[in-house]
C-alpha positions in Angstrom: 0.0 0.0 0.0 2.9 2.4 0.7 4.4 1.8 -2.8 1.0 2.6 -4.4 0.7 5.7 -2.3 4.2 6.9 -3.3 3.4 6.1 -7.0 0.3 8.2 -6.8 2.2 11.1 -5.2 4.7 11.0 -8.0 2.0 10.9 -10.7 0.2 13.7 -9.0 3.4 15.8 -8.9 4.1 15.2 -12.6 0.5 16.3 -13.5 0.4 19.3 -11.3 3.9 20.6 -11.8 3.8 19.7 -15.5 0.5 21.4 -15.9 1.6 24.5 -14.2 4.8 24.5 -16.3 2.9 24.2 -19.5 0.7 27.2 -18.6 3.8 29.1 -17.6 5.4 28.3 -20.9 2.4 29.6 -22.8 1.9 32.7 -20.7 5.5 33.7 -19.8 7.6 32.2 -22.5 5.4 32.8 -25.6 4.7 29.2 -26.4 1.5 28.2 -28.3 -1.9 28.5 -26.7 -2.3 24.7 -26.7 0.5 24.5 -24.1 -1.8 26.2 -21.7 -4.8 24.0 -22.8 -2.8 20.8 -22.2 -1.6 22.3 -18.9 -5.2 22.9 -17.7 -6.1 19.3 -18.6 -3.1 18.0 -16.6 -4.0 20.2 -13.6 -7.5 18.8 -13.7 -6.2 15.2 -13.8 -4.0 15.9 -10.8 -7.1 16.4 -8.7 -8.4 13.0 -9.7 -5.1 11.2 -9.0 -4.9 12.8 -5.6 -8.3 11.3 -4.8 -7.0 7.8 -5.3 -4.7 7.9 -2.3 -5.5 5.0 0.1 -5.8 7.3 3.1 -9.3 8.9 3.2 -8.2 12.0 5.1 -8.2 14.8 2.5 -6.3 17.2 4.8 -3.6 14.6 5.5 -3.1 13.7 1.9 -2.9 17.3 0.6 -0.6 18.3 3.4 1.7 15.5 2.6 1.5 16.1 -1.1 2.7 19.6 -0.4 6.1 18.2 0.6 6.2 16.1 -2.6 5.3 19.2 -4.6 8.2 21.1 -3.1 10.8 18.4 -3.9 9.2 17.6 -7.3 9.2 21.3 -8.3 12.9 21.6 -7.6 13.6 18.3 -9.6 11.4 19.6 -12.5 13.4 22.8 -12.6 16.7 20.9 -12.7 15.6 18.6 -15.5 13.6 21.0 -17.7 14.8 24.5 -16.9 18.5 24.0 -16.0 17.9 25.2 -12.5 20.7 24.4 -10.0 19.4 24.1 -6.5 21.8 25.2 -3.7 22.3 23.3 -0.5 19.5 25.1 1.2 17.0 24.2 -1.5 18.2 20.5 -1.1 17.9 20.7 2.6 14.5 22.2 2.5 13.3 19.5 0.0 14.7 16.8 2.2 12.9 18.2 5.3 9.7 18.3 3.3 10.1 14.7 2.2 10.7 13.6 5.8 7.5 15.4 6.7 5.7 13.5 4.0 6.9 10.2 5.6 5.8 11.3 9.0 2.4 12.5 7.9 1.5 9.6 5.7 3.4 6.6 6.8 3.9 6.9 10.6 2.1 4.1 12.5 -1.2 5.2 13.9 
């Protein structure tokens, strides 16, 4: 169940970050309008993927996803925009991912 949850978090991050990036490309970088359209679809799909998390607590799932979003956004920037995170970016992302683990996977 943990592996499924992690896979859903990764897929949600790709859809949300990718969707936002596509909108950004259309609005800020002068790309074609259909970049934004695809981005809006991806952002909508993100909401559905998040709803498939095994944990039924909306607040817990979205709070934990916030940590995945932080780390995923930095990774996206590295891969697609050439961003080079500094040690504080990396430390912050690591702290966020530890928080994800505590929120989602600590024994209850």
